[in-house]
C-alpha positions in Angstrom: 38.0 80.0 142.9 39.6 82.6 140.3 38.5 86.4 140.1 39.0 89.3 138.0 39.1 92.9 139.8 39.6 96.3 138.3 43.1 97.3 139.8 42.8 101.2 139.4 40.0 102.6 139.2 40.5 104.5 135.3 42.4 102.1 133.8 41.3 99.0 132.1 44.2 96.6 134.6 42.9 93.7 135.8 44.3 92.1 139.9 43.5 87.9 138.7 43.0 86.8 142.2 43.2 83.1 143.4 41.2 82.5 146.3 40.0 85.1 148.6 41.2 88.8 150.2 41.1 90.4 146.2 39.0 93.5 147.9 41.8 93.9 150.3 44.9 94.3 148.3 43.2 96.2 145.9 42.9 98.8 148.8 46.3 98.5 149.9 47.2 98.9 146.6 45.4 101.7 145.5 46.4 103.6 148.5 50.0 102.9 148.0 49.1 103.9 143.9 47.9 107.4 144.9 51.2 107.8 147.3 53.3 107.1 144.4 54.2 111.1 142.9 51.8 111.9 140.1 54.9 112.2 137.5 55.8 109.0 139.1 52.8 107.5 138.3 52.4 108.7 134.4 55.1 106.6 133.8 55.0 103.5 134.6 51.3 103.3 133.1 53.1 105.0 130.1 55.7 101.8 130.1 52.2 99.7 131.7 50.3 100.9 127.9 52.5 100.8 125.6 52.7 97.1 126.4 51.6 94.9 124.4 48.0 92.7 124.6 48.2 90.5 127.7 50.9 92.5 129.3 50.9 94.0 132.8 49.8 91.3 134.5 48.4 90.8 138.6 48.2 87.7 139.7 47.7 87.6 144.3 47.5 83.9 144.8 50.0 81.3 145.8 50.9 79.9 143.2 53.4 81.9 141.1 57.2 79.8 141.9 58.7 82.1 144.9 55.9 82.3 146.7 56.4 80.4 150.0 59.6 82.3 149.8 58.9 85.8 148.3 56.3 88.7 149.6 56.3 89.4 145.3 58.3 89.4 142.7 58.5 91.5 139.0 59.7 89.9 136.0 59.1 90.0 132.8 61.0 94.3 132.0 58.0 95.9 134.9 55.1 94.0 133.1 54.6 90.7 135.5 53.9 91.0 138.9 52.6 89.0 141.5 52.1 88.7 144.5 52.2 86.3 147.9 48.8 85.9 148.5 49.2 83.7 151.8 51.6 86.6 153.5 48.9 89.8 152.1 46.5 88.2 153.8 47.8 88.7 157.2 50.4 91.7 156.6 49.9 95.2 158.1 49.6 97.7 156.3 51.7 99.7 156.2 53.9 96.5 155.5 51.9 95.7 152.8 52.0 99.1 151.2 56.0 98.7 151.5 55.9 95.7 149.7 53.7 97.0 147.1 55.9 100.6 146.2 59.0 98.2 146.9 57.8 96.2 143.7 56.4 100.0 141.7 59.6 100.9 142.0 61.2 98.2 139.5 58.7 98.9 137.8 59.7 102.8 137.5 62.9 101.6 136.9 62.0 99.5 133.8 59.7 102.9 133.3 62.1 105.6 132.8 65.2 103.0 131.1 67.4 103.0 133.8 69.8 100.1 134.0 67.5 98.4 137.5 70.1 99.9 140.6 73.8 98.8 139.3 75.4 95.2 138.9 74.2 92.8 140.9 71.0 91.8 142.9 72.2 93.4 145.9 72.6 97.0 143.9 68.9 96.7 142.3 67.2 95.2 146.2 68.8 98.8 147.2 67.8 101.0 144.5 63.8 99.7 144.5 64.8 100.8 148.3 65.7 104.1 147.7 63.0 104.9 145.3 60.1 103.3 146.9 61.7 105.9 150.6 62.0 108.3 148.6 58.0 108.7 147.9 57.2 108.6 151.6 57.6 105.1 152.2 59.1 103.6 155.4 61.1 101.3 155.5 61.7 99.9 159.1 58.7 97.8 159.0 59.4 95.7 156.6 63.0 94.5 157.7 61.5 94.5 161.4 58.8 91.7 159.1 62.6 90.0 157.0 65.1 89.6 160.4 61.1 87.9 162.3 60.2 85.9 159.5 63.7 84.8 158.4 64.0 80.6 156.8 60.4 81.0 157.6 60.5 80.0 161.5 58.6 82.8 161.8 55.1 83.1 160.5 54.0 86.0 158.7 51.2 86.6 160.8 53.1 86.5 163.9 55.7 88.8 162.4 52.4 91.3 161.2 51.2 91.4 165.0 55.0 91.6 166.2 55.3 94.3 164.2 52.2 95.9 165.4 52.2 95.2 168.5 56.0 97.1 168.7 54.4 100.2 167.2 56.0 100.1 164.1 53.3 99.3 161.8 
């Protein structure tokens, strides 16, 4: 079942959700958004609002190409954000917030006209991590999740439980 929900209370942006989990995702997204510095939020909003319709788009589903191997991705110059519904259904909030903050950091890179981190994908991802950390999000739980789920040998749900048991989330 396809459901559209308002992502941010005072803006018309909606997340398209396929199946359940949309309400929890919106709650976590809003919590993450509130933690971003006001200046960063304004930069991101200005970037999104200058986009032609139908952008930006937000999707919570398992139907995009890399959803089996990625928690999320940003494309189209920060105008298309996709999140894995299966993963976000079981991730602890702190880890889900880290992932959202990291993806919003990619949008922020575009919004301020900054070349994303450098010449390589590694530099781009490292730069997005640094921005998210500067915003006050802690990466350590995400690092643990990546280690636990390498090549999907441990399910995201089991990894999330282990991280909570270790006191990291």
